[in-house]
N, CA, C and O atoms as a GROMACS GRO file, in nm:
protein
  356
    1MET      N    1   1.285   1.014   0.525
    1MET     CA    2   1.246   1.017   0.384
    1MET      C    3   1.115   0.944   0.366
    1MET      O    4   1.095   0.835   0.420
    2SER      N    5   1.027   1.003   0.292
    2SER     CA    6   0.896   0.946   0.269
    2SER      C    7   0.904   0.826   0.175
    2SER      O    8   0.982   0.825   0.080
    3ASN      N    9   0.823   0.728   0.204
    3ASN     CA   10   0.820   0.611   0.116
    3ASN      C   11   0.694   0.610   0.031
    3ASN      O   12   0.654   0.506  -0.021
    4ILE      N   13   0.631   0.726   0.018
    4ILE     CA   14   0.515   0.739  -0.068
    4ILE      C   15   0.538   0.854  -0.166
    4ILE      O   16   0.618   0.944  -0.142
    5SER      N   17   0.466   0.846  -0.277
    5SER     CA   18   0.475   0.951  -0.377
    5SER      C   19   0.335   0.978  -0.432
    5SER      O   20   0.259   0.886  -0.460
    6TYR      N   21   0.303   1.104  -0.446
    6TYR     CA   22   0.177   1.145  -0.508
    6TYR      C   23   0.199   1.184  -0.654
    6TYR      O   24   0.114   1.251  -0.713
    7ASP      N   25   0.310   1.144  -0.711
    7ASP     CA   26   0.336   1.174  -0.852
    7ASP      C   27   0.223   1.127  -0.943
    7ASP      O   28   0.187   1.198  -1.037
    8PRO      N   29   0.165   1.007  -0.918
    8PRO     CA   30   0.053   0.967  -1.004
    8PRO      C   31  -0.062   1.068  -1.001
    8PRO      O   32  -0.125   1.094  -1.104
    9LEU      N   33  -0.091   1.124  -0.885
    9LEU     CA   34  -0.196   1.225  -0.874
    9LEU      C   35  -0.161   1.348  -0.956
    9LEU      O   36  -0.245   1.398  -1.031
   10PHE      N   37  -0.038   1.396  -0.944
   10PHE     CA   38  -0.001   1.517  -1.015
   10PHE      C   39   0.004   1.495  -1.166
   10PHE      O   40  -0.024   1.588  -1.243
   11LYS      N   41   0.038   1.375  -1.210
   11LYS     CA   42   0.032   1.342  -1.353
   11LYS      C   43  -0.113   1.340  -1.400
   11LYS      O   44  -0.145   1.386  -1.510
   12LEU      N   45  -0.201   1.285  -1.315
   12LEU     CA   46  -0.343   1.282  -1.347
   12LEU      C   47  -0.400   1.424  -1.359
   12LEU      O   48  -0.479   1.453  -1.448
   13LEU      N   49  -0.359   1.510  -1.269
   13LEU     CA   50  -0.404   1.650  -1.276
   13LEU      C   51  -0.360   1.716  -1.406
   13LEU      O   52  -0.436   1.791  -1.467
   14ILE      N   53  -0.238   1.688  -1.448
   14ILE     CA   54  -0.189   1.742  -1.576
   14ILE      C   55  -0.277   1.691  -1.690
   14ILE      O   56  -0.317   1.768  -1.777
   15ASP      N   57  -0.306   1.560  -1.689
   15ASP     CA   58  -0.390   1.502  -1.795
   15ASP      C   59  -0.529   1.563  -1.797
   15ASP      O   60  -0.589   1.577  -1.904
   16LYS      N   61  -0.579   1.601  -1.680
   16LYS     CA   62  -0.713   1.659  -1.669
   16LYS      C   63  -0.711   1.812  -1.679
   16LYS      O   64  -0.815   1.877  -1.666
   17HIS      N   65  -0.592   1.868  -1.703
   17HIS     CA   66  -0.576   2.014  -1.713
   17HIS      C   67  -0.633   2.083  -1.588
   17HIS      O   68  -0.707   2.181  -1.597
   18MET      N   69  -0.597   2.029  -1.472
   18MET     CA   70  -0.648   2.079  -1.345
   18MET      C   71  -0.532   2.125  -1.259
   18MET      O   72  -0.431   2.055  -1.248
   19LYS      N   73  -0.546   2.240  -1.197
   19LYS     CA   74  -0.443   2.292  -1.107
   19LYS      C   75  -0.463   2.232  -0.968
   19LYS      O   76  -0.572   2.187  -0.932
   20LYS      N   77  -0.356   2.233  -0.889
   20LYS     CA   78  -0.364   2.182  -0.753
   20LYS      C   79  -0.467   2.257  -0.671
   20LYS      O   80  -0.539   2.198  -0.591
   21THR      N   81  -0.474   2.386  -0.691
   21THR     CA   82  -0.570   2.466  -0.614
   21THR      C   83  -0.714   2.432  -0.652
   21THR      O   84  -0.804   2.437  -0.568
   22GLU      N   85  -0.735   2.395  -0.778
   22GLU     CA   86  -0.868   2.350  -0.820
   22GLU      C   87  -0.902   2.218  -0.754
   22GLU      O   88  -1.015   2.196  -0.711
   23LEU      N   89  -0.803   2.130  -0.745
   23LEU     CA   90  -0.823   2.002  -0.677
   23LEU      C   91  -0.865   2.026  -0.532
   23LEU      O   92  -0.961   1.965  -0.484
   24ALA      N   93  -0.794   2.114  -0.464
   24ALA     CA   94  -0.824   2.143  -0.324
   24ALA      C   95  -0.968   2.191  -0.308
   24ALA      O   96  -1.037   2.151  -0.214
   25LYS      N   97  -1.013   2.274  -0.399
   25LYS     CA   98  -1.149   2.328  -0.392
   25LYS      C   99  -1.252   2.218  -0.417
   25LYS      O  100  -1.352   2.209  -0.345
   26VAL      N  101  -1.230   2.136  -0.520
   26VAL     CA  102  -1.324   2.031  -0.556
   26VAL      C  103  -1.334   1.926  -0.445
   26VAL      O  104  -1.443   1.880  -0.411
   27VAL      N  105  -1.220   1.888  -0.389
   27VAL     CA  106  -1.216   1.784  -0.287
   27VAL      C  107  -1.256   1.839  -0.150
   27VAL      O  108  -1.308   1.766  -0.066
   28GLY      N  109  -1.230   1.967  -0.129
   28GLY     CA  110  -1.259   2.028   0.000
   28GLY      C  111  -1.148   2.005   0.101
   28GLY      O  112  -1.174   1.974   0.217
   29ILE      N  113  -1.024   2.022   0.054
   29ILE     CA  114  -0.910   2.007   0.144
   29ILE      C  115  -0.843   2.142   0.165
   29ILE      O  116  -0.855   2.232   0.082
   30SER      N  117  -0.774   2.154   0.274
   30SER     CA  118  -0.707   2.280   0.309
   30SER      C  119  -0.578   2.298   0.230
   30SER      O  120  -0.528   2.204   0.168
   31THR      N  121  -0.527   2.420   0.233
   31THR     CA  122  -0.398   2.446   0.169
   31THR      C  123  -0.286   2.370   0.242
   31THR      O  124  -0.186   2.334   0.181
   32ALA      N  125  -0.304   2.348   0.372
   32ALA     CA  126  -0.203   2.270   0.447
   32ALA      C  127  -0.198   2.126   0.398
   32ALA      O  128  -0.090   2.068   0.386
   33THR      N  129  -0.314   2.069   0.371
   33THR     CA  130  -0.318   1.931   0.318
   33THR      C  131  -0.261   1.927   0.178
   33THR      O  132  -0.190   1.833   0.143
   34LEU      N  133  -0.291   2.027   0.100
   34LEU     CA  134  -0.235   2.034  -0.035
   34LEU      C  135  -0.083   2.042  -0.029
   34LEU      O  136  -0.014   1.981  -0.110
   35ALA      N  137  -0.031   2.117   0.066
   35ALA     CA  138   0.114   2.126   0.085
   35ALA      C  139   0.173   1.991   0.123
   35ALA      O  140   0.281   1.955   0.076
   36LYS      N  141   0.103   1.916   0.209
   36LYS     CA  142   0.150   1.782   0.246
   36LYS      C  143   0.159   1.692   0.123
   36LYS      O  144   0.255   1.618   0.106
   37LEU      N  145   0.058   1.699   0.039
   37LEU     CA  146   0.060   1.619  -0.084
   37LEU      C  147   0.180   1.659  -0.171
   37LEU      O  148   0.248   1.573  -0.227
   38SER      N  149   0.204   1.787  -0.181
   38SER     CA  150   0.315   1.836  -0.263
   38SER      C  151   0.451   1.791  -0.209
   38SER      O  152   0.546   1.775  -0.285
   39ARG      N  153   0.460   1.771  -0.077
   39ARG     CA  154   0.585   1.726  -0.014
   39ARG      C  155   0.589   1.575   0.007
   39ARG      O  156   0.677   1.524   0.076
   40ASN      N  157   0.493   1.503  -0.052
   40ASN     CA  158   0.486   1.357  -0.038
   40ASN      C  159   0.479   1.314   0.108
   40ASN      O  160   0.541   1.215   0.149
   41GLU      N  161   0.403   1.389   0.187
   41GLU     CA  162   0.382   1.354   0.326
   41GLU      C  163   0.250   1.280   0.341
   41GLU      O  164   0.163   1.288   0.255
   42SER      N  165   0.236   1.208   0.450
   42SER     CA  166   0.116   1.130   0.475
   42SER      C  167  -0.006   1.219   0.494
   42SER      O  168   0.000   1.323   0.561
   43VAL      N  169  -0.116   1.176   0.435
   43VAL     CA  170  -0.247   1.237   0.459
   43VAL      C  171  -0.343   1.123   0.494
   43VAL      O  172  -0.310   1.006   0.473
   44SER      N  173  -0.457   1.156   0.547
   44SER     CA  174  -0.550   1.051   0.590
   44SER      C  175  -0.608   0.973   0.472
   44SER      O  176  -0.615   1.023   0.359
   45LEU      N  177  -0.647   0.853   0.501
   45LEU     CA  178  -0.711   0.769   0.399
   45LEU      C  179  -0.840   0.834   0.351
   45LEU      O  180  -0.874   0.825   0.234
   46ASP      N  181  -0.911   0.899   0.441
   46ASP     CA  182  -1.034   0.969   0.405
   46ASP      C  183  -1.009   1.072   0.294
   46ASP      O  184  -1.088   1.082   0.200
   47ILE      N  185  -0.901   1.145   0.305
   47ILE     CA  186  -0.867   1.244   0.202
   47ILE      C  187  -0.836   1.176   0.070
   47ILE      O  188  -0.879   1.222  -0.036
   48LEU      N  189  -0.762   1.066   0.075
   48LEU     CA  190  -0.730   0.994  -0.048
   48LEU      C  191  -0.856   0.940  -0.114
   48LEU      O  192  -0.869   0.944  -0.237
   49VAL      N  193  -0.949   0.891  -0.034
   49VAL     CA  194  -1.076   0.841  -0.088
   49VAL      C  195  -1.156   0.956  -0.150
   49VAL      O  196  -1.213   0.939  -0.258
   50ARG      N  197  -1.159   1.070  -0.085
   50ARG     CA  198  -1.230   1.186  -0.139
   50ARG      C  199  -1.168   1.232  -0.271
   50ARG      O  200  -1.240   1.273  -0.363
   51ILE      N  201  -1.037   1.226  -0.281
   51ILE     CA  202  -0.970   1.260  -0.407
   51ILE      C  203  -1.012   1.163  -0.516
   51ILE      O  204  -1.046   1.203  -0.627
   52CYS      N  205  -1.010   1.034  -0.484
   52CYS     CA  206  -1.049   0.932  -0.582
   52CYS      C  207  -1.193   0.952  -0.628
   52CYS      O  208  -1.222   0.943  -0.748
   53GLN      N  209  -1.282   0.979  -0.534
   53GLN     CA  210  -1.422   0.999  -0.570
   53GLN      C  211  -1.440   1.125  -0.654
   53GLN      O  212  -1.517   1.125  -0.750
   54SER      N  213  -1.370   1.231  -0.619
   54SER     CA  214  -1.383   1.357  -0.693
   54SER      C  215  -1.328   1.347  -0.834
   54SER      O  216  -1.383   1.406  -0.927
   55LEU      N  217  -1.220   1.272  -0.851
   55LEU     CA  218  -1.156   1.259  -0.982
   55LEU      C  219  -1.201   1.135  -1.057
   55LEU      O  220  -1.159   1.111  -1.170
   56ASP      N  221  -1.289   1.055  -0.994
   56ASP     CA  222  -1.338   0.930  -1.054
   56ASP      C  223  -1.221   0.842  -1.098
   56ASP      O  224  -1.210   0.802  -1.214
   57CYS      N  225  -1.135   0.813  -0.999
   57CYS     CA  226  -1.016   0.732  -1.029
   57CYS      C  227  -0.992   0.631  -0.917
   57CYS      O  228  -1.065   0.629  -0.818
   58ARG      N  229  -0.893   0.549  -0.933
   58ARG     CA  230  -0.856   0.448  -0.834
   58ARG      C  231  -0.743   0.501  -0.746
   58ARG      O  232  -0.674   0.596  -0.782
   59ILE      N  233  -0.725   0.437  -0.631
   59ILE     CA  234  -0.622   0.480  -0.536
   59ILE      C  235  -0.483   0.478  -0.598
   59ILE      O  236  -0.400   0.564  -0.568
   60GLU      N  237  -0.458   0.380  -0.684
   60GLU     CA  238  -0.325   0.372  -0.746
   60GLU      C  239  -0.304   0.481  -0.850
   60GLU      O  240  -0.192   0.500  -0.898
   61ASP      N  241  -0.410   0.554  -0.887
   61ASP     CA  242  -0.397   0.670  -0.974
   61ASP      C  243  -0.357   0.795  -0.894
   61ASP      O  244  -0.330   0.900  -0.952
   62VAL      N  245  -0.354   0.782  -0.761
   62VAL     CA  246  -0.327   0.894  -0.672
   62VAL      C  247  -0.195   0.880  -0.599
   62VAL      O  248  -0.121   0.978  -0.584
   63ILE      N  249  -0.164   0.761  -0.554
   63ILE     CA  250  -0.047   0.740  -0.467
   63ILE      C  251   0.026   0.614  -0.507
   63ILE      O  252  -0.034   0.517  -0.554
   64GLU      N  253   0.157   0.616  -0.488
   64GLU     CA  254   0.235   0.494  -0.505
   64GLU      C  255   0.328   0.478  -0.385
   64GLU      O  256   0.378   0.575  -0.329
   65VAL      N  257   0.348   0.353  -0.348
   65VAL     CA  258   0.440   0.322  -0.240
   65VAL      C  259   0.573   0.288  -0.305
   65VAL      O  260   0.581   0.199  -0.390
   66LEU      N  261   0.676   0.359  -0.264
   66LEU     CA  262   0.808   0.340  -0.322
   66LEU      C  263   0.881   0.225  -0.253
   66LEU      O  264   0.867   0.206  -0.132
   67PRO      N  265   0.958   0.149  -0.328
   67PRO     CA  266   1.039   0.044  -0.265
   67PRO      C  267   1.135   0.106  -0.165
   67PRO      O  268   1.182   0.218  -0.184
   68ARG      N  269   1.164   0.035  -0.061
   68ARG     CA  270   1.252   0.087   0.045
   68ARG      C  271   1.386   0.130  -0.012
   68ARG      O  272   1.440   0.233   0.029
   69ARG      N  273   1.440   0.055  -0.105
   69ARG     CA  274   1.569   0.088  -0.165
   69ARG      C  275   1.564   0.224  -0.233
   69ARG      O  276   1.661   0.300  -0.226
   70THR      N  277   1.454   0.257  -0.299
   70THR     CA  278   1.440   0.386  -0.363
   70THR      C  279   1.445   0.497  -0.258
   70THR      O  280   1.508   0.600  -0.280
   71CYS      N  281   1.378   0.476  -0.145
   71CYS     CA  282   1.380   0.575  -0.037
   71CYS      C  283   1.521   0.593   0.017
   71CYS      O  284   1.565   0.706   0.039
   72ASP      N  285   1.591   0.482   0.040
   72ASP     CA  286   1.727   0.490   0.092
   72ASP      C  287   1.819   0.560  -0.007
   72ASP      O  288   1.904   0.641   0.034
   73THR      N  289   1.804   0.531  -0.135
   73THR     CA  290   1.885   0.595  -0.238
   73THR      C  291   1.858   0.744  -0.241
   73THR      O  292   1.951   0.824  -0.251
   74GLN      N  293   1.730   0.784  -0.232
   74GLN     CA  294   1.695   0.926  -0.231
   74GLN      C  295   1.756   0.994  -0.110
   74GLN      O  296   1.809   1.105  -0.121
   75ALA      N  297   1.750   0.930   0.006
   75ALA     CA  298   1.808   0.989   0.128
   75ALA      C  299   1.958   1.006   0.112
   75ALA      O  300   2.014   1.109   0.152
   76ASN      N  301   2.024   0.907   0.054
   76ASN     CA  302   2.168   0.919   0.031
   76ASN      C  303   2.200   1.032  -0.066
   76ASN      O  304   2.298   1.105  -0.046
   77ASP      N  305   2.118   1.047  -0.171
   77ASP     CA  306   2.138   1.156  -0.266
   77ASP      C  307   2.120   1.290  -0.196
   77ASP      O  308   2.198   1.383  -0.219
   78ASP      N  309   2.019   1.300  -0.111
   78ASP     CA  310   1.995   1.424  -0.037
   78ASP      C  311   2.112   1.455   0.055
   78ASP      O  312   2.153   1.570   0.066
   79MET      N  313   2.166   1.352   0.120
   79MET     CA  314   2.280   1.374   0.210
   79MET      C  315   2.401   1.424   0.134
   79MET      O  316   2.473   1.512   0.180
   80SER      N  317   2.424   1.366   0.016
   80SER     CA  318   2.542   1.405  -0.062
   80SER      C  319   2.529   1.548  -0.114
   80SER      O  320   2.630   1.616  -0.135
   81ARG      N  321   2.405   1.594  -0.135
   81ARG     CA  322   2.382   1.732  -0.180
   81ARG      C  323   2.366   1.827  -0.062
   81ARG      O  324   2.359   1.948  -0.080
   82GLY      N  325   2.361   1.771   0.058
   82GLY     CA  326   2.343   1.853   0.177
   82GLY      C  327   2.203   1.907   0.193
   82GLY      O  328   2.182   2.010   0.256
   83THR      N  329   2.104   1.835   0.135
   83THR     CA  330   1.966   1.883   0.140
   83THR      C  331   1.876   1.796   0.226
   83THR      O  332   1.754   1.812   0.222
   84LEU      N  333   1.933   1.706   0.302
   84LEU     CA  334   1.851   1.619   0.387
   84LEU      C  335   1.787   1.702   0.496
   84LEU      O  336   1.854   1.778   0.565
   85TYR      N  337   1.660   1.688   0.510
   85TYR     CA  338   1.582   1.764   0.607
   85TYR      C  339   1.569   1.685   0.736
   85TYR      O  340   1.529   1.568   0.733
   86HIS      N  341   1.601   1.745   0.847
   86HIS     CA  342   1.583   1.683   0.977
   86HIS      C  343   1.475   1.759   1.053
   86HIS      O  344   1.485   1.879   1.076
   87ALA      N  345   1.372   1.686   1.091
   87ALA     CA  346   1.264   1.750   1.168
   87ALA      C  347   1.312   1.778   1.309
   87ALA      O  348   1.384   1.698   1.369
   88LYS      N  349   1.272   1.892   1.360
   88LYS     CA  350   1.305   1.925   1.498
   88LYS      C  351   1.209   1.851   1.590
   88LYS      O  352   1.089   1.846   1.563
   89GLY      N  353   1.261   1.794   1.695
   89GLY     CA  354   1.174   1.715   1.781
   89GLY      C  355   1.171   1.759   1.922
   89GLY      O  356   1.101   1.700   2.003
   0.00000   0.00000   0.00000
Protein backbone atom coordinates (compact mmCIF):
# COMPACT_ATOMS: atom_id res chain seq x y z
CA MET A 1 0.00 0.00 0.00
CA SER A 2 1.31 3.40 -0.95
CA ASN A 3 2.04 5.87 1.79
CA ILE A 4 1.74 8.85 -0.53
CA SER A 5 -1.23 10.59 -2.07
CA TYR A 6 -1.47 12.98 -4.99
CA ASP A 7 -4.95 14.09 -3.91
CA PRO A 8 -3.67 17.64 -3.31
CA LEU A 9 -2.53 17.77 -6.95
CA PHE A 10 -5.87 16.54 -8.26
CA LYS A 11 -7.75 19.05 -6.08
CA LEU A 12 -5.47 21.78 -7.43
CA LEU A 13 -6.23 20.70 -10.98
CA ILE A 14 -9.96 20.95 -10.24
CA ASP A 15 -9.46 24.46 -8.84
CA LYS A 16 -7.53 25.43 -11.98
CA HIS A 17 -10.11 23.78 -14.27
CA MET A 18 -7.34 21.65 -15.75
CA LYS A 19 -7.59 18.05 -16.93
CA LYS A 20 -4.94 15.45 -16.15
CA THR A 21 -4.09 15.17 -19.82
CA GLU A 22 -3.53 18.93 -19.98
CA LEU A 23 -1.20 18.64 -17.00
CA ALA A 24 0.77 15.91 -18.76
CA LYS A 25 1.18 18.10 -21.84
CA VAL A 26 2.20 21.23 -19.91
CA VAL A 27 4.67 19.38 -17.68
CA GLY A 28 5.93 17.09 -20.43
CA ILE A 29 5.24 13.77 -18.75
CA SER A 30 4.19 10.51 -20.34
CA THR A 31 0.82 8.83 -20.01
CA ALA A 32 2.60 6.12 -17.98
CA THR A 33 3.74 8.73 -15.45
CA LEU A 34 0.27 10.21 -15.37
CA ALA A 35 -1.09 6.74 -14.61
CA LYS A 36 1.40 6.38 -11.75
CA LEU A 37 0.17 9.65 -10.28
CA SER A 38 -3.42 8.46 -10.60
CA ARG A 39 -2.53 5.25 -8.71
CA ASN A 40 -0.57 7.13 -6.01
CA GLU A 41 2.64 5.43 -7.06
CA SER A 42 6.10 6.92 -6.70
CA VAL A 43 7.43 9.24 -9.38
CA SER A 44 10.78 10.98 -9.49
CA LEU A 45 11.46 14.16 -7.58
CA ASP A 46 12.33 15.80 -10.89
CA ILE A 47 8.77 15.22 -12.10
CA LEU A 48 7.31 16.63 -8.89
CA VAL A 49 9.51 19.72 -9.24
CA ARG A 50 8.43 20.17 -12.87
CA ILE A 51 4.78 19.93 -11.80
CA CYS A 52 5.35 22.57 -9.12
CA GLN A 53 7.11 24.88 -11.55
CA SER A 54 4.44 24.43 -14.22
CA LEU A 55 1.56 25.05 -11.81
CA ASP A 56 3.43 27.71 -9.79
CA CYS A 57 2.78 25.87 -6.55
CA ARG A 58 4.60 24.25 -3.63
CA ILE A 59 5.42 20.56 -3.21
CA GLU A 60 2.80 20.20 -0.49
CA ASP A 61 0.21 21.38 -3.04
CA VAL A 62 1.07 18.27 -5.08
CA ILE A 63 1.78 15.39 -2.70
CA GLU A 64 1.08 14.38 0.86
CA VAL A 65 2.70 11.68 2.93
CA LEU A 66 0.09 9.62 4.73
CA PRO A 67 0.59 8.47 8.30
CA ARG A 68 1.55 4.82 8.51
CA ARG A 69 -1.66 4.01 10.40
CA THR A 70 -3.72 5.39 7.51
CA CYS A 71 -1.85 3.11 5.09
CA ASP A 72 -2.35 0.08 7.34
CA THR A 73 -6.06 0.89 7.74
CA GLN A 74 -6.46 1.23 3.96
CA ALA A 75 -4.70 -2.11 3.41
CA ASN A 76 -6.99 -3.77 5.95
CA ASP A 77 -10.03 -2.25 4.23
CA ASP A 78 -8.78 -3.53 0.88
CA MET A 79 -8.25 -7.00 2.32
CA SER A 80 -11.75 -7.10 3.78
CA ARG A 81 -13.20 -6.12 0.38
CA GLY A 82 -10.92 -8.57 -1.41
CA THR A 83 -9.34 -5.79 -3.46
CA LEU A 84 -5.78 -5.89 -2.17
CA TYR A 85 -3.39 -5.89 -5.08
CA HIS A 86 -0.34 -8.14 -4.95
CA ALA A 87 2.44 -7.38 -7.40
CA LYS A 88 3.87 -10.35 -9.21
CA GLY A 89 7.54 -10.73 -8.50
